[in-house]
C-alpha beads as a LAMMPS data file, in Angstrom:
LAMMPS data file: protein, C-alpha beads

417 atoms
416 bonds

1 atom types
1 bond types

-500.0 500.0 xlo xhi
-500.0 500.0 ylo yhi
-500.0 500.0 zlo zhi

Masses

1 110.0

Atoms # bond

1 1 1 193.306 -122.363 -68.866
2 1 1 195.919 -124.760 -67.533
3 1 1 195.959 -128.089 -69.373
4 1 1 195.237 -131.306 -67.404
5 1 1 198.745 -132.661 -68.237
6 1 1 201.401 -129.993 -67.890
7 1 1 204.346 -132.101 -66.595
8 1 1 206.554 -133.394 -69.404
9 1 1 207.439 -136.497 -67.332
10 1 1 203.770 -137.385 -67.146
11 1 1 203.247 -136.643 -70.791
12 1 1 206.154 -138.784 -71.860
13 1 1 204.719 -141.622 -69.869
14 1 1 201.319 -141.223 -71.517
15 1 1 202.885 -141.147 -75.026
16 1 1 204.923 -144.357 -74.366
17 1 1 201.791 -145.998 -73.110
18 1 1 200.020 -144.962 -76.366
19 1 1 202.912 -146.392 -78.444
20 1 1 202.948 -149.591 -76.453
21 1 1 199.174 -149.936 -77.027
22 1 1 199.523 -149.466 -80.735
23 1 1 202.386 -151.994 -81.131
24 1 1 200.709 -154.611 -78.906
25 1 1 197.323 -154.419 -80.597
26 1 1 198.774 -154.146 -84.167
27 1 1 200.663 -157.296 -83.608
28 1 1 197.667 -159.059 -82.036
29 1 1 196.218 -162.106 -83.752
30 1 1 192.643 -161.100 -82.929
31 1 1 190.517 -160.518 -86.006
32 1 1 189.087 -157.276 -84.714
33 1 1 192.449 -155.593 -84.328
34 1 1 193.678 -156.984 -87.694
35 1 1 190.674 -155.392 -89.371
36 1 1 191.173 -152.143 -87.607
37 1 1 194.824 -151.784 -88.634
38 1 1 194.036 -152.864 -92.135
39 1 1 192.024 -149.674 -92.549
40 1 1 194.008 -147.521 -90.073
41 1 1 197.702 -148.482 -90.270
42 1 1 199.731 -148.508 -87.097
43 1 1 202.105 -145.771 -88.261
44 1 1 199.109 -143.481 -88.758
45 1 1 197.841 -144.450 -85.302
46 1 1 201.173 -143.424 -83.756
47 1 1 200.672 -139.930 -85.210
48 1 1 196.945 -139.459 -84.536
49 1 1 196.357 -141.095 -81.151
50 1 1 198.660 -138.511 -79.448
51 1 1 196.880 -135.880 -81.492
52 1 1 193.661 -136.663 -79.689
53 1 1 195.274 -135.431 -76.453
54 1 1 195.512 -132.035 -78.102
55 1 1 192.144 -131.962 -79.948
56 1 1 189.371 -132.822 -79.209
57 1 1 190.302 -133.919 -75.675
58 1 1 192.299 -130.714 -74.790
59 1 1 194.333 -132.531 -72.184
60 1 1 197.741 -130.967 -73.158
61 1 1 199.266 -127.788 -74.419
62 1 1 201.970 -128.622 -76.938
63 1 1 203.352 -125.087 -76.886
64 1 1 204.278 -125.552 -73.200
65 1 1 206.086 -128.891 -73.709
66 1 1 209.765 -129.415 -74.503
67 1 1 209.352 -133.070 -75.444
68 1 1 209.403 -132.394 -79.246
69 1 1 212.511 -130.319 -78.981
70 1 1 214.359 -133.023 -76.964
71 1 1 213.175 -135.789 -79.356
72 1 1 214.123 -133.884 -82.484
73 1 1 217.442 -132.627 -81.331
74 1 1 218.682 -135.638 -79.354
75 1 1 216.717 -138.804 -80.253
76 1 1 216.491 -138.040 -83.992
77 1 1 220.268 -137.832 -84.629
78 1 1 220.660 -140.822 -82.296
79 1 1 218.288 -142.842 -84.369
80 1 1 220.081 -141.918 -87.558
81 1 1 223.350 -143.108 -86.140
82 1 1 221.785 -146.352 -84.850
83 1 1 220.041 -147.087 -88.113
84 1 1 223.078 -146.404 -90.229
85 1 1 225.834 -148.037 -88.149
86 1 1 224.627 -151.555 -89.039
87 1 1 225.060 -151.014 -92.787
88 1 1 227.268 -153.782 -94.180
89 1 1 228.356 -152.460 -97.633
90 1 1 230.014 -155.718 -98.560
91 1 1 226.895 -157.656 -97.573
92 1 1 224.743 -155.271 -99.678
93 1 1 226.990 -155.707 -102.661
94 1 1 226.791 -159.473 -102.243
95 1 1 223.059 -159.216 -102.764
96 1 1 223.855 -158.795 -106.367
97 1 1 223.826 -155.967 -108.791
98 1 1 220.112 -156.291 -109.753
99 1 1 219.099 -155.833 -106.117
100 1 1 221.070 -152.562 -105.871
101 1 1 219.925 -151.400 -109.274
102 1 1 216.335 -151.778 -108.315
103 1 1 216.911 -150.090 -104.955
104 1 1 218.549 -147.051 -106.553
105 1 1 215.945 -147.092 -109.294
106 1 1 213.335 -146.795 -106.572
107 1 1 215.222 -143.933 -104.934
108 1 1 215.441 -142.191 -108.253
109 1 1 211.770 -142.671 -108.886
110 1 1 210.972 -140.858 -105.635
111 1 1 213.454 -138.029 -106.334
112 1 1 212.196 -137.254 -109.815
113 1 1 208.611 -138.314 -109.150
114 1 1 207.892 -135.541 -106.753
115 1 1 208.727 -132.585 -108.999
116 1 1 207.257 -134.299 -112.028
117 1 1 203.975 -135.056 -110.270
118 1 1 203.850 -131.484 -108.883
119 1 1 204.501 -130.061 -112.335
120 1 1 201.970 -132.348 -113.992
121 1 1 199.112 -131.720 -111.535
122 1 1 199.841 -127.977 -111.418
123 1 1 199.615 -127.857 -115.228
124 1 1 196.688 -130.193 -115.815
125 1 1 194.532 -129.418 -112.791
126 1 1 195.892 -126.441 -110.838
127 1 1 192.529 -125.795 -109.139
128 1 1 192.445 -129.177 -107.343
129 1 1 195.576 -128.388 -105.271
130 1 1 194.294 -125.361 -103.399
131 1 1 194.921 -125.053 -99.684
132 1 1 198.597 -124.443 -98.999
133 1 1 200.615 -121.754 -100.779
134 1 1 203.107 -122.895 -103.415
135 1 1 205.938 -122.385 -100.951
136 1 1 204.182 -124.390 -98.252
137 1 1 203.313 -127.076 -100.826
138 1 1 206.850 -127.914 -101.861
139 1 1 208.109 -127.607 -98.351
140 1 1 205.378 -129.997 -97.084
141 1 1 205.980 -132.417 -99.967
142 1 1 209.657 -132.495 -98.926
143 1 1 208.592 -134.403 -95.790
144 1 1 206.821 -136.955 -97.996
145 1 1 210.092 -137.340 -99.987
146 1 1 212.048 -137.822 -96.740
147 1 1 209.612 -140.480 -95.573
148 1 1 209.502 -142.342 -98.985
149 1 1 213.317 -142.405 -99.310
150 1 1 214.419 -142.830 -95.728
151 1 1 211.572 -143.123 -93.258
152 1 1 210.188 -141.345 -90.220
153 1 1 213.549 -139.933 -89.069
154 1 1 214.244 -138.334 -92.515
155 1 1 210.643 -137.205 -92.716
156 1 1 211.031 -135.244 -89.482
157 1 1 214.413 -133.972 -90.573
158 1 1 212.846 -132.390 -93.620
159 1 1 210.089 -130.881 -91.469
160 1 1 212.692 -129.094 -89.407
161 1 1 215.067 -128.226 -92.268
162 1 1 212.372 -126.622 -94.387
163 1 1 210.381 -125.288 -91.439
164 1 1 207.117 -126.971 -92.461
165 1 1 204.035 -125.664 -90.634
166 1 1 202.263 -128.195 -88.374
167 1 1 198.997 -127.755 -90.226
168 1 1 200.660 -128.515 -93.539
169 1 1 202.647 -131.436 -92.083
170 1 1 199.462 -133.057 -90.752
171 1 1 198.040 -133.214 -94.233
172 1 1 201.329 -134.547 -95.631
173 1 1 201.381 -137.271 -93.072
174 1 1 197.973 -138.449 -94.193
175 1 1 199.071 -138.319 -97.950
176 1 1 202.300 -140.143 -97.068
177 1 1 200.714 -143.053 -95.069
178 1 1 197.640 -143.616 -97.224
179 1 1 199.445 -143.557 -100.617
180 1 1 202.300 -145.663 -99.315
181 1 1 199.889 -148.231 -97.879
182 1 1 197.930 -148.515 -101.141
183 1 1 201.117 -149.430 -102.874
184 1 1 202.038 -151.786 -100.036
185 1 1 198.802 -153.691 -100.501
186 1 1 199.570 -154.130 -104.191
187 1 1 203.086 -155.457 -103.381
188 1 1 201.706 -157.974 -100.817
189 1 1 199.251 -159.149 -103.428
190 1 1 202.022 -159.385 -105.949
191 1 1 204.165 -161.529 -103.579
192 1 1 201.444 -164.259 -103.856
193 1 1 201.658 -164.138 -107.645
194 1 1 205.465 -163.721 -107.841
195 1 1 205.932 -166.618 -110.261
196 1 1 203.584 -165.210 -112.888
197 1 1 205.132 -161.730 -112.622
198 1 1 208.693 -163.177 -112.792
199 1 1 207.719 -165.093 -115.870
200 1 1 206.506 -161.829 -117.466
201 1 1 209.733 -160.130 -116.441
202 1 1 211.724 -163.148 -117.731
203 1 1 213.663 -163.020 -114.501
204 1 1 216.240 -165.468 -113.200
205 1 1 215.334 -166.192 -109.638
206 1 1 218.275 -168.460 -108.820
207 1 1 219.986 -165.565 -106.947
208 1 1 217.118 -165.542 -104.417
209 1 1 218.017 -169.019 -103.133
210 1 1 221.662 -167.951 -102.638
211 1 1 220.461 -164.796 -101.034
212 1 1 218.522 -166.690 -98.429
213 1 1 221.577 -168.599 -97.304
214 1 1 223.836 -165.519 -97.121
215 1 1 221.326 -163.598 -95.057
216 1 1 220.704 -166.401 -92.560
217 1 1 224.490 -166.681 -92.080
218 1 1 224.844 -162.971 -91.465
219 1 1 221.969 -162.851 -88.978
220 1 1 223.327 -165.719 -86.917
221 1 1 226.850 -164.209 -86.893
222 1 1 225.699 -160.953 -85.159
223 1 1 222.768 -162.071 -83.047
224 1 1 223.494 -162.244 -79.262
225 1 1 222.245 -161.290 -75.807
226 1 1 224.262 -158.134 -74.992
227 1 1 225.901 -157.642 -71.624
228 1 1 225.541 -154.425 -69.635
229 1 1 228.989 -153.287 -70.814
230 1 1 227.985 -153.883 -74.442
231 1 1 224.743 -151.943 -74.000
232 1 1 226.702 -149.062 -72.411
233 1 1 229.133 -149.059 -75.297
234 1 1 226.153 -148.874 -77.724
235 1 1 224.842 -145.841 -75.859
236 1 1 228.282 -144.298 -75.686
237 1 1 228.922 -144.608 -79.368
238 1 1 225.392 -143.377 -80.196
239 1 1 225.257 -140.259 -77.991
240 1 1 228.919 -139.564 -78.433
241 1 1 228.114 -139.258 -82.186
242 1 1 225.123 -137.005 -81.229
243 1 1 227.520 -134.843 -79.236
244 1 1 230.013 -134.567 -82.127
245 1 1 227.056 -133.783 -84.507
246 1 1 225.886 -130.852 -82.313
247 1 1 229.436 -129.591 -81.916
248 1 1 230.147 -129.543 -85.664
249 1 1 226.696 -128.216 -86.494
250 1 1 227.294 -125.270 -84.175
251 1 1 230.522 -124.518 -86.014
252 1 1 229.383 -125.066 -89.589
253 1 1 226.037 -123.143 -89.442
254 1 1 227.530 -119.773 -88.460
255 1 1 230.182 -120.162 -91.133
256 1 1 227.398 -120.733 -93.726
257 1 1 225.341 -117.834 -92.481
258 1 1 228.274 -115.560 -93.076
259 1 1 227.957 -116.495 -96.723
260 1 1 224.162 -116.015 -96.733
261 1 1 224.052 -113.805 -99.808
262 1 1 225.688 -116.485 -102.032
263 1 1 223.466 -119.186 -100.573
264 1 1 220.293 -117.247 -101.245
265 1 1 221.395 -116.635 -104.799
266 1 1 221.651 -120.337 -105.511
267 1 1 218.524 -121.353 -103.468
268 1 1 220.607 -123.122 -100.804
269 1 1 219.078 -121.488 -97.780
270 1 1 218.827 -124.831 -95.927
271 1 1 222.635 -124.821 -95.619
272 1 1 222.329 -122.062 -93.098
273 1 1 220.308 -124.302 -90.773
274 1 1 222.111 -125.741 -87.747
275 1 1 219.540 -128.536 -87.715
276 1 1 220.407 -129.378 -91.295
277 1 1 224.021 -129.934 -90.418
278 1 1 223.058 -131.870 -87.254
279 1 1 221.203 -134.355 -89.398
280 1 1 223.751 -134.568 -92.133
281 1 1 226.713 -135.014 -89.720
282 1 1 224.870 -137.619 -87.660
283 1 1 224.054 -139.585 -90.827
284 1 1 227.638 -139.322 -92.054
285 1 1 229.005 -140.491 -88.647
286 1 1 226.649 -143.451 -88.750
287 1 1 227.910 -144.400 -92.186
288 1 1 231.497 -144.031 -91.016
289 1 1 230.925 -146.199 -87.861
290 1 1 229.563 -148.907 -90.229
291 1 1 233.032 -149.487 -91.476
292 1 1 234.389 -150.180 -87.968
293 1 1 233.960 -153.094 -85.506
294 1 1 231.110 -151.126 -83.888
295 1 1 228.941 -152.293 -86.806
296 1 1 228.410 -155.547 -84.925
297 1 1 226.404 -153.533 -82.340
298 1 1 223.432 -154.324 -84.570
299 1 1 223.503 -157.616 -82.704
300 1 1 222.974 -155.719 -79.426
301 1 1 219.647 -154.236 -80.816
302 1 1 220.908 -151.043 -82.390
303 1 1 218.167 -150.765 -85.068
304 1 1 215.390 -151.728 -82.497
305 1 1 216.613 -148.910 -80.168
306 1 1 216.760 -146.578 -83.227
307 1 1 213.208 -147.410 -84.163
308 1 1 212.041 -146.778 -80.631
309 1 1 213.615 -143.312 -80.711
310 1 1 211.847 -142.653 -84.031
311 1 1 208.442 -143.608 -82.734
312 1 1 208.923 -141.403 -79.598
313 1 1 209.600 -138.640 -82.063
314 1 1 206.555 -139.571 -84.086
315 1 1 204.390 -139.383 -80.967
316 1 1 205.732 -135.952 -80.002
317 1 1 204.986 -134.715 -83.507
318 1 1 201.519 -136.171 -83.245
319 1 1 200.697 -134.405 -79.973
320 1 1 201.363 -131.005 -81.649
321 1 1 198.720 -131.667 -84.339
322 1 1 195.348 -130.094 -84.213
323 1 1 193.106 -132.462 -86.128
324 1 1 190.622 -129.607 -86.547
325 1 1 193.106 -127.977 -88.884
326 1 1 193.214 -130.878 -91.326
327 1 1 191.836 -129.685 -94.727
328 1 1 190.274 -132.215 -97.009
329 1 1 192.433 -131.584 -100.087
330 1 1 192.009 -134.175 -102.793
331 1 1 194.659 -132.384 -104.866
332 1 1 197.352 -133.508 -102.382
333 1 1 196.287 -137.165 -102.787
334 1 1 196.324 -136.715 -106.557
335 1 1 199.931 -135.553 -106.356
336 1 1 200.780 -138.471 -104.070
337 1 1 199.151 -141.077 -106.310
338 1 1 200.823 -139.625 -109.408
339 1 1 204.156 -139.589 -107.570
340 1 1 203.854 -143.266 -106.655
341 1 1 202.740 -144.129 -110.202
342 1 1 205.920 -142.543 -111.550
343 1 1 207.965 -144.513 -109.000
344 1 1 206.226 -147.783 -109.889
345 1 1 206.450 -147.204 -113.640
346 1 1 210.146 -146.579 -113.516
347 1 1 210.724 -149.703 -111.350
348 1 1 208.831 -151.983 -113.723
349 1 1 210.486 -150.484 -116.820
350 1 1 213.995 -151.141 -115.374
351 1 1 213.014 -154.595 -114.026
352 1 1 211.850 -155.552 -117.503
353 1 1 215.066 -154.362 -119.080
354 1 1 217.458 -156.110 -116.704
355 1 1 215.084 -159.025 -115.995
356 1 1 215.138 -158.460 -112.210
357 1 1 212.866 -160.703 -110.070
358 1 1 209.730 -159.178 -108.465
359 1 1 211.357 -159.687 -105.051
360 1 1 214.034 -157.110 -105.861
361 1 1 211.433 -154.739 -107.220
362 1 1 209.207 -155.052 -104.129
363 1 1 211.926 -154.915 -101.529
364 1 1 213.787 -152.128 -103.360
365 1 1 210.627 -150.069 -103.479
366 1 1 209.578 -150.700 -99.845
367 1 1 213.058 -150.110 -98.537
368 1 1 212.411 -146.563 -99.831
369 1 1 208.696 -145.892 -99.501
370 1 1 208.009 -148.043 -96.484
371 1 1 211.434 -148.080 -94.772
372 1 1 212.215 -150.452 -91.832
373 1 1 208.571 -150.682 -90.920
374 1 1 207.330 -152.465 -93.996
375 1 1 210.272 -153.549 -96.101
376 1 1 210.861 -156.667 -93.912
377 1 1 207.102 -157.343 -94.071
378 1 1 207.223 -157.376 -97.929
379 1 1 210.418 -159.485 -97.899
380 1 1 208.824 -162.007 -95.470
381 1 1 205.826 -162.234 -97.845
382 1 1 208.120 -163.824 -100.359
383 1 1 209.963 -165.971 -97.717
384 1 1 210.366 -165.665 -93.946
385 1 1 214.073 -166.310 -94.263
386 1 1 214.404 -163.144 -96.425
387 1 1 213.003 -160.810 -93.793
388 1 1 216.464 -159.484 -92.887
389 1 1 217.015 -158.445 -96.553
390 1 1 214.212 -155.946 -96.333
391 1 1 215.663 -154.597 -93.050
392 1 1 219.157 -154.298 -94.544
393 1 1 217.922 -152.583 -97.679
394 1 1 215.726 -150.238 -95.475
395 1 1 218.842 -149.196 -93.525
396 1 1 220.485 -148.193 -96.749
397 1 1 217.326 -146.115 -97.376
398 1 1 217.855 -144.395 -94.079
399 1 1 221.407 -143.508 -95.149
400 1 1 220.287 -141.975 -98.479
401 1 1 217.049 -140.520 -97.203
402 1 1 218.412 -137.135 -96.043
403 1 1 220.448 -136.550 -99.229
404 1 1 217.802 -137.763 -101.644
405 1 1 214.941 -135.849 -100.006
406 1 1 217.033 -132.578 -100.089
407 1 1 217.636 -133.041 -103.813
408 1 1 213.929 -133.749 -104.391
409 1 1 212.935 -130.738 -102.274
410 1 1 215.242 -128.448 -104.307
411 1 1 213.774 -129.719 -107.561
412 1 1 210.234 -129.178 -106.332
413 1 1 211.102 -125.666 -105.188
414 1 1 212.307 -124.909 -108.750
415 1 1 208.992 -126.369 -110.184
416 1 1 206.814 -123.948 -108.131
417 1 1 209.127 -121.113 -109.123

Bonds

1 1 1 2
2 1 2 3
3 1 3 4
4 1 4 5
5 1 5 6
6 1 6 7
7 1 7 8
8 1 8 9
9 1 9 10
10 1 10 11
11 1 11 12
12 1 12 13
13 1 13 14
14 1 14 15
15 1 15 16
16 1 16 17
17 1 17 18
18 1 18 19
19 1 19 20
20 1 20 21
21 1 21 22
22 1 22 23
23 1 23 24
24 1 24 25
25 1 25 26
26 1 26 27
27 1 27 28
28 1 28 29
29 1 29 30
30 1 30 31
31 1 31 32
32 1 32 33
33 1 33 34
34 1 34 35
35 1 35 36
36 1 36 37
37 1 37 38
38 1 38 39
39 1 39 40
40 1 40 41
41 1 41 42
42 1 42 43
43 1 43 44
44 1 44 45
45 1 45 46
46 1 46 47
47 1 47 48
48 1 48 49
49 1 49 50
50 1 50 51
51 1 51 52
52 1 52 53
53 1 53 54
54 1 54 55
55 1 55 56
56 1 56 57
57 1 57 58
58 1 58 59
59 1 59 60
60 1 60 61
61 1 61 62
62 1 62 63
63 1 63 64
64 1 64 65
65 1 65 66
66 1 66 67
67 1 67 68
68 1 68 69
69 1 69 70
70 1 70 71
71 1 71 72
72 1 72 73
73 1 73 74
74 1 74 75
75 1 75 76
76 1 76 77
77 1 77 78
78 1 78 79
79 1 79 80
80 1 80 81
81 1 81 82
82 1 82 83
83 1 83 84
84 1 84 85
85 1 85 86
86 1 86 87
87 1 87 88
88 1 88 89
89 1 89 90
90 1 90 91
91 1 91 92
92 1 92 93
93 1 93 94
94 1 94 95
95 1 95 96
96 1 96 97
97 1 97 98
98 1 98 99
99 1 99 100
100 1 100 101
101 1 101 102
102 1 102 103
103 1 103 104
104 1 104 105
105 1 105 106
106 1 106 107
107 1 107 108
108 1 108 109
109 1 109 110
110 1 110 111
111 1 111 112
112 1 112 113
113 1 113 114
114 1 114 115
115 1 115 116
116 1 116 117
117 1 117 118
118 1 118 119
119 1 119 120
120 1 120 121
121 1 121 122
122 1 122 123
123 1 123 124
124 1 124 125
125 1 125 126
126 1 126 127
127 1 127 128
128 1 128 129
129 1 129 130
130 1 130 131
131 1 131 132
132 1 132 133
133 1 133 134
134 1 134 135
135 1 135 136
136 1 136 137
137 1 137 138
138 1 138 139
139 1 139 140
140 1 140 141
141 1 141 142
142 1 142 143
143 1 143 144
144 1 144 145
145 1 145 146
146 1 146 147
147 1 147 148
148 1 148 149
149 1 149 150
150 1 150 151
151 1 151 152
152 1 152 153
153 1 153 154
154 1 154 155
155 1 155 156
156 1 156 157
157 1 157 158
158 1 158 159
159 1 159 160
160 1 160 161
161 1 161 162
162 1 162 163
163 1 163 164
164 1 164 165
165 1 165 166
166 1 166 167
167 1 167 168
168 1 168 169
169 1 169 170
170 1 170 171
171 1 171 172
172 1 172 173
173 1 173 174
174 1 174 175
175 1 175 176
176 1 176 177
177 1 177 178
178 1 178 179
179 1 179 180
180 1 180 181
181 1 181 182
182 1 182 183
183 1 183 184
184 1 184 185
185 1 185 186
186 1 186 187
187 1 187 188
188 1 188 189
189 1 189 190
190 1 190 191
191 1 191 192
192 1 192 193
193 1 193 194
194 1 194 195
195 1 195 196
196 1 196 197
197 1 197 198
198 1 198 199
199 1 199 200
200 1 200 201
201 1 201 202
202 1 202 203
203 1 203 204
204 1 204 205
205 1 205 206
206 1 206 207
207 1 207 208
208 1 208 209
209 1 209 210
210 1 210 211
211 1 211 212
212 1 212 213
213 1 213 214
214 1 214 215
215 1 215 216
216 1 216 217
217 1 217 218
218 1 218 219
219 1 219 220
220 1 220 221
221 1 221 222
222 1 222 223
223 1 223 224
224 1 224 225
225 1 225 226
226 1 226 227
227 1 227 228
228 1 228 229
229 1 229 230
230 1 230 231
231 1 231 232
232 1 232 233
233 1 233 234
234 1 234 235
235 1 235 236
236 1 236 237
237 1 237 238
238 1 238 239
239 1 239 240
240 1 240 241
241 1 241 242
242 1 242 243
243 1 243 244
244 1 244 245
245 1 245 246
246 1 246 247
247 1 247 248
248 1 248 249
249 1 249 250
250 1 250 251
251 1 251 252
252 1 252 253
253 1 253 254
254 1 254 255
255 1 255 256
256 1 256 257
257 1 257 258
258 1 258 259
259 1 259 260
260 1 260 261
261 1 261 262
262 1 262 263
263 1 263 264
264 1 264 265
265 1 265 266
266 1 266 267
267 1 267 268
268 1 268 269
269 1 269 270
270 1 270 271
271 1 271 272
272 1 272 273
273 1 273 274
274 1 274 275
275 1 275 276
276 1 276 277
277 1 277 278
278 1 278 279
279 1 279 280
280 1 280 281
281 1 281 282
282 1 282 283
283 1 283 284
284 1 284 285
285 1 285 286
286 1 286 287
287 1 287 288
288 1 288 289
289 1 289 290
290 1 290 291
291 1 291 292
292 1 292 293
293 1 293 294
294 1 294 295
295 1 295 296
296 1 296 297
297 1 297 298
298 1 298 299
299 1 299 300
300 1 300 301
301 1 301 302
302 1 302 303
303 1 303 304
304 1 304 305
305 1 305 306
306 1 306 307
307 1 307 308
308 1 308 309
309 1 309 310
310 1 310 311
311 1 311 312
312 1 312 313
313 1 313 314
314 1 314 315
315 1 315 316
316 1 316 317
317 1 317 318
318 1 318 319
319 1 319 320
320 1 320 321
321 1 321 322
322 1 322 323
323 1 323 324
324 1 324 325
325 1 325 326
326 1 326 327
327 1 327 328
328 1 328 329
329 1 329 330
330 1 330 331
331 1 331 332
332 1 332 333
333 1 333 334
334 1 334 335
335 1 335 336
336 1 336 337
337 1 337 338
338 1 338 339
339 1 339 340
340 1 340 341
341 1 341 342
342 1 342 343
343 1 343 344
344 1 344 345
345 1 345 346
346 1 346 347
347 1 347 348
348 1 348 349
349 1 349 350
350 1 350 351
351 1 351 352
352 1 352 353
353 1 353 354
354 1 354 355
355 1 355 356
356 1 356 357
357 1 357 358
358 1 358 359
359 1 359 360
360 1 360 361
361 1 361 362
362 1 362 363
363 1 363 364
364 1 364 365
365 1 365 366
366 1 366 367
367 1 367 368
368 1 368 369
369 1 369 370
370 1 370 371
371 1 371 372
372 1 372 373
373 1 373 374
374 1 374 375
375 1 375 376
376 1 376 377
377 1 377 378
378 1 378 379
379 1 379 380
380 1 380 381
381 1 381 382
382 1 382 383
383 1 383 384
384 1 384 385
385 1 385 386
386 1 386 387
387 1 387 388
388 1 388 389
389 1 389 390
390 1 390 391
391 1 391 392
392 1 392 393
393 1 393 394
394 1 394 395
395 1 395 396
396 1 396 397
397 1 397 398
398 1 398 399
399 1 399 400
400 1 400 401
401 1 401 402
402 1 402 403
403 1 403 404
404 1 404 405
405 1 405 406
406 1 406 407
407 1 407 408
408 1 408 409
409 1 409 410
410 1 410 411
411 1 411 412
412 1 412 413
413 1 413 414
414 1 414 415
415 1 415 416
416 1 416 417
């Protein structure tokens, strides 16, 4: 039976309308919407509202649409470039060593937390995991690692690189969003009690005041209303990088496939994937561009455009989901909570040792786990003038997300044998 919506142009319009609805209502000041998104986060809504078009409404046939392919092959690498080109390494270093130490501690906590949690739950309560096969399990959890280190773009990259099944990915999205938002709630509560926590950590918070001034100066130096020529330059740099990424990926992947036997021996099958190299090259180009004058294109709205591309990608992923296939698997949530607990425990241990303020703990964590969506929110909970710090740290998370998630995935693959 032919679906009601079979034209991709119509479907794209519907998906954008859904995204606009979510963003408008989630930012509404009305009490009803605030309560709704408290229990059903906007990120989760962007996945699941499009899924309703598939099941139970049955209005679309994802198999007959090319939107996901276009979004994952063109908009994904574009978003990686856009979100990485604004990195100011000098500015990040000026945040102080404790800020960077806590950020990298948070990243390390995610990288080692995944395999440790998987090993622990598999040993203590192997029966609660059930559902997916061991191979599907670690592949699916690689998408959680991608999300918790880099964000939505890296999560989708892991889905493609490790060929995660849609049914498995659906469950992982739920684990990702719910576990991450439980931790976010704790951080927002902690922001209101920062003085007491800083006292327990014996932290020197004088650097926070200096940080506010530096960030405000940086924001004012790049913010502007772009001209048409500047917007065209932004698009040219972005999609020029996408073109180069595709070209190099098409050259590297066959070269790697010719060495397939060696790669299989060392469990490096992902290096044969053209999509893997597309993502890695795009990320690397974005980092390279950040050292040039094009970094100032952040003032043109680079990160906002990159975020839009990500959410279009999220919607196209969502429309492929069949909510009927979601299996209630408490074991996955147990892994997720254990994973977050390891991440948090390592953060607090290091913060106590180096006497880092709670602000660096919170923003360093959310720059990984929450990414650009929630890191600025957490930063603003401490002080509105620090919002940009969360965004800046989150961009660094995007840069490391691909690499960190791949390392975590390889470790998890070793755990399941």
